[in-house]
N, C-alpha and C positions, 0 to 999 in steps of 0.2 A: 633136206627139206627143198620142195620146188620153189621156184622164184615167185610163183603166184600165191603160194602159202605164206612165204616171208612177207610179201607185200600185205597180205591180209592181216597177218599178225601185227605188222608195224602200224597199219591203219587202226586196228582195234586199240593198241597201246595209246596212240595219239588221241583217239576219241575218249578213252577212259580219262586221260589227263585233263582233256578240256572239260569234260563233265565234272571233274573233281575241283576245278578252279573257277567255275562260273555259277550263275544262279540256279541252273538246273540241277545242281548237286544237292541242294536243299531238299528236305522231305515235302515236296510239292507235287508228288507223282499223281495222286488220286484225291478225290473229294473236293470240297468247297474251299476256295481260298478267299479269305476276307480282305477288303481294302484296308490299308493303313497308311496314313500319309504323313510325310515330314512337311510341316507347315509353319506358319508364323512369320518370323522376320528373316525370310529366305527369298532369294531372287527366283528360284525354281522349286515348285512344289513337286514332290516325289511320291508316287504310289509304290509302296514296297511290293505290291502284287505284281506291277508291271516292270520290275528291275530286270535288266539283261546286261550281259557281259560286265558283271561286277566281280572282281576278284574276292574269293572267300578264303576263310582260314579254318584250319582244324584246331579245336581246343578240347581239353578234358574237363568235363563238368559233371559232377555227381556220378563219378565212375563210368561216364560214357564219353565216347569220342563224337563231337558235334562238328559239323561243318557250318559255319556262321558268317555273317557279315560283319566286318569291323565298323563300328558306329562312325568313327572319324571318317572313313572312305564315304559313307552315305551322306553325312553332313557336308562334306566338301563338295559332293556332287549337287547338293541343293543351294550352295553358295550363300551361307549367312551374310547378312548385311553388315555385320559387326565382328571384329576379330574376337571380342570377348562376349560370351553370351552364356546362357543357362539352357538346359535342355529339360522339358517337362514330358514325362511318359504319362499317357492318360489311357486307362483300361476302359472296356466297354461298360463295366460296372460302376464307373466313376472314380475309382481309385487312381491316385496320382503319386509320382515320385519325381523330384527334381534334383539334378546334379549339375556341376559346373563343367563347361567345355574344356577346361585346362586339366582335367582329371579323368579322361576317357581313353587312356592308352589301352586299357584292358577292358573295354566295354564292347559288347557284341550284340547283334540282333539275330535271332534264331527263329525259325518256323517249324512248328510241328502241328499234327492234326489233334494232338491232345491239349496244347496250350495256345495254339494260333501263333500270332507274332508275339514274341516276348523279348525283353531285354535281359542280357546276362552281364552284370557288372561285377567281374572278379575282384576288384579291389574296393567295392563298396559294400555297405551292409546289405544283407539278403533282402531286406525290406524294399530295396531299390529295384529288385528284379520283377518287374511288372509283366504279368501275363495277360493274354488277350488284349494287346495293345490296339487302341483305335487311332491314336495319333501320337506323333512325337513333334512337340512344339518347340521352336527355337525362339528364345526371348532375348533380344539385344539389351546389352547393359549400358552401352555408350549413348552419346548424343546423336540422334539420327532424326532431325527435324524433317528432313525430305521424305522420310518413310513414315512419318507419323500421320495418325488420324487426329484431327483437332476440332475443338468447338471454341469459337471465338466471338467476342463482341468488338465494336470499333476501338475499344481501348483496353482489352483484357483478353488474355488467353486463358480460358476456363478449364480446358482439358486438352492435353497432348499425350498421346499414347501410341505405341507401336501395334501392329496387328497382333504380335506375339503376346504383348502385355495385356491386351484385350481377352485374348484367348485363355489366359491364365487367371483372369479375375472372375467375377460372377456374371453369369448370363442365364437366360431362360431357354428351355427347349420348347419350341412352338410349333404346332402342326399348321402349315400354311396351305391354303386351298391352291391347288395347281390347275384344276379344270374338271370337266365332267364329260363322260362319254356315254353314248346310248346306242342299242342296237335292237333291231325288231326281229323276234323269232316267233314265227306263226302268229302274227298279230299282236303278240305281247311285248311291250317295251321293257327292256332291262337297262337300267343306268347304274353308273358307279361314279362316285366323286372321288377325285384323286388329291391326296395330301402329301406333303413331304415335311419331314421334321427338320427345322432349322434352329441354329443357335442365334438368339436374338438379344439385342440390348434396347432399351428404351432411353432416348436421349435425355429426356426430362429427369430420369432417375440418375443418370450419369453425372449431371451437374447440379441436381437438387434445385432446378429452377424451371419455371413455366416457360414454354416457347411460344412466341406470339406469331402472328402471320407475316411480319417482315423478316422471315428466316429463310435462307437459301442454302442449297447444297452445291458443292462443286465436286466433280469427279476427275480422274486422271486425264481425260481427254478434254477438259475445260468445259464439259457441259454443265448447265445449271438447271436446277429444279426448285421450285418453291416448296418448302416443307409444309406438309399437310396432315401432320400426325404420323403415326405408323411406327415403324422400328428399323433398327439396323441389323443386318445379317452378317455374322462373322463367317467368312468363307475362305478357307485355306490361308492365304497370305494378304487378304484385302477385306475391305467392308462394303457392303452393298446397302442401298436404301429400298425399303419396300413400304408403300403408303397403305392406309387402312383397307381400301377397296381393292387392292392388287391391280389397279389399272395403270399405275405408274410406278416405275422403279428406275433406279440409277445405280449402275455398276461401278465398283472400284472408287468408292467415295474417299476423298481426301479430306474434306472438312465441311463443317457447318458454321454459318455466320448468322448470328442473332442480331437483331436490331440493325439489319443491313441499311447503310445510307441510301438515300434516294439517288444520289449522284454517282456517275461512273466516269472513268477517264474516257470511255468510248463516247461520251457526249461532246468531246472535242470535235469530233467528226460532224455531228449535227449542228453543233453551234456555229461551226466554221461555214458550213454549207448555207446556213440561214444568213449569216452576215454577207457572204459573197453574192447570194441571190438578191440582196437588198444593196448592192453596190458599195459595200464596206470591205475595205482591204483587212487582211488578217495575218497577224504574225503570231505563230505557235511556237512556244519554247518548251522543249521536253527536257526536264532535269532528271537525268538517269540516276535511279537508286535514291531519290529523295522521298523519304515517307512522311506521312502526316504527323507522326509523333516527333519527328525532327523538326518540322515546320512549327509545330505548336510550341515546343521547348525553346526553340530560338527566338520565336516572336515574343513569348513571355519573358525572355531575358534581354530583349532589345537588341539583338544582334543582327537582325536583317531589317534594317529601316525601310528599305523600298517596298518589299513584300508585305511588311507589317501595315503599311498605309492603304493597301488594296482593300476595298470594302466587300467586294463580291468574293468571298472565300468559302469554299465547301470541302467537306471531307469526302472523299470519292473512293470507290472500290475499283480495284483493277481485276484482271482476268487471272485465272489459275492456267498455268503455272506462272507465278510472278517472277518472270525472268524478262530480259530485254526484248527478245524477239516477239514473245507473246504480248507484252504490254505495248510495244511499239505498233504492232499490227492492230491491236484494239483501238488505239488513238486514231490511226491512219484510216481505219475502215469502218468504225463504228459497230463492229461485229466481234463476238467472242470466238475463241478457238474452234469450236464445233462448226462454225460458219466460214471463218476466214482461212482455216486450214493451218494456222501456226500454233502448234501445241507447245513447243519448247524450242530450245536453242538449234535443234536439228532441222528446223523447217524454215524455209525462205520464200517459197512461192505462194502468193496470196490467191485465194479462190474467188474473191469478190473485189469490186473496183475500189481503189483507194480515194482519198480526198483530192489528189492531184488529177486523177481521171475525171472526177466530177467538176473540178475547176475548169479543166479543158473543155469540157461539154458545154460549159457556160461561156466559152470564148475568152477564158481568162488565163493568165500566165503564172506559173509557180516556180519557186526555187526551193530545193531541198538541200540543206546543208548538214553534212555529217562529219564524224571524226575522221579517223584514218581507215576505216573499213566500211564495206557495204553490208548492211545487215539483212535487208530483206530485198526482193526483187519488186521493185515498185514501178509504177507506170512512167515515171521520170528517173532519170539517172541522178543520184546524189552527187553533190560537189563535195569531194573528199578532201580532207585537211590533215595531211600528216604532220607530225611534231616537228616542224622545220627548225625551231630554235633549240630542240633537244632539251627542253626544261621539264620533261616528264609528263606533259599533259597536251591535249589537243584543244582545250577549251579556249585558249588565247587565239589560236588560228580560226576556230569556228566563230569566235566573237567578232574577230576582224572582218571575216568573210561575210557574216550577217550584217554588219554595219554597211559594208560596200553594197549589199543587195537592197538595203532600205531605200536608198535613192534611186534604185532601178525601176524597171517597168513591171516587176512582178506584183500581182494582186494578192498572192498567197506566199508567205515565207515560212518554211518549217526549219527550225534549228535545233540541233540535238547535242546538248552538252553532257560529256561523260565524266567530269572530274569528280562529282560527288560520289558516284558508284565506285570509281577506282580507289579513291582514297578510303571510302568506307570498308571496302574489302580488306584493305592493308591495316587500317587504323581503328576500325569500328565506326558505327554510325555517329557516335559522339566524341570520337578522338579529336585531339587538338588540331591536327592537320585536316580532318575532315570538316570541322567547323570553320577553319580558316578558308578552305575552299568554298563552302556555302556562303560565307560572308563576301568573298570576291565575287561569287556568281551574282549575288544580290546587286553589287555594284554594276556588273555587266548588264543586268536586267534594267536598271535605272537608266544607263547610257542608251541602250537600245530603244527604250520607251520615248526618251526625249527626242529621238530622231524618227519617229514613226507616227503616221497620221491616220492609223486605223485602230481596229480592235487588237487586243493582245490577250492570248490564252496561254496560261502557264500550268503545267501539270507534270505528271511523272509516269513512268512505265511500272514501277514497283517501288517498295520500300526496302528496308534492310534491318535484320536483327543482329544483336551482338553474339560474338562467339568467343572462344578462348583465344583463337588466333587473330581475331579482328571483327569481321562482319560477314554476312552472307544472306542470301535470299533464296526463294523457291519454294516456300512452305505456306500452309494455311496458318499463318501467325498473323496478329493484327499489325505488328511492325512491317510485314512484308506485303500485306494486302490492302493497306490504306494509304492513299496519297492525297496531297493537296490539289485543289482545282480552283484556279483563280482566273477571273476576267476583268480586264480594265481597259482604259483608253490609252492611246499613245499620246505623246506630247508630254506636258508638265503637269498633268492632272493630279498626280500623287505627291507633288513636291509640298 
């Protein structure tokens, strides 16, 4: 055989091997290929129609040899948010089957022009082998508050579900108007109205409660929108909001807040600016991770005597995502994430002026006292305070530095205490050590107030909810989203 012929044969063998181990080996050569999505509680939504370079296997099924996708390979590619989950196969005619993720070693996805996308579960009852699959929904079984869609009030979590759990519940199919087009043919106008079918939920029905005008929605990017009726759309691995007249919508909704309080921790910016413009010095103390539910409990039990005596107290809402960078930015700028550019812990550069910049424009001096790390890039550099005495907290160093600044020339002092948050993560928001730190912080505040001759604003960046390991935050839960907001005078006015 000539060298050129050998090379041709070798190339042909390699090509046949590749075709037999990739997506192109399935029966997808001709005809219409429908979409079928892996969705729900996954990081990556996958359209089976668009799969490429996925290893396939050959199995024998009903006396035929089929080249199929291992289900486990496809699910791993989608990256489920939980190690333990259930899988729901939904057919175009509404038929569903559910299996557990720990029993899919012999489960496969096949495509044929007779049955479309179908699941073949060799170890499961034949009734689980759904044909004409429209979607494969992953449903997380563990606690995943940060992936939840929530509906809350200032003191209660009414509903918390993952997108996968919502997809496997009850929803409506609604034709939603998308637009209208018109063309002129020979002086005759022809028009067409375009609709799309969407899977929708009615918030009022989800919680069996009427929703009033003081209701707001948060999305993943920290944007907010006032609820004006309408519905929620289930879309792959997130939830959208569509209002009745289709003129406003919000993508990737994380939660709905009913009876939202009038106060926000963003008010610290505007209240501070008002006082500074009226020749009043201001001390702002940010108590990291101190939720309103903690404040309320400790006040009712007489454990925070200084804070309990302050008369001007409000429950305030923080910004989504309720983490330090986002909450701190809201307090410093008076703007939410969609305007100040701080969406979560990954962001540091402010897109709008902070309160220190505003004070400088008034010809005033500021001091920003932080723990041991710089959190945001602000208009003035923070005074950092490492844990010099190695007692496991920087709060005592921040306290001492703040006391020193009180007698200085600063018209605005901002102090950030981290101890409540640090201990809340380790021991929970109501753990003994966390409460001990809150009581100690209350005493710090009392001493600072006694040595200050201006206004004092005390608030927090976010709250904290309990977990099996201790505490956490970052979700639309009332424990995370609501914080105390207090204004008082310096001196001994609260003695």
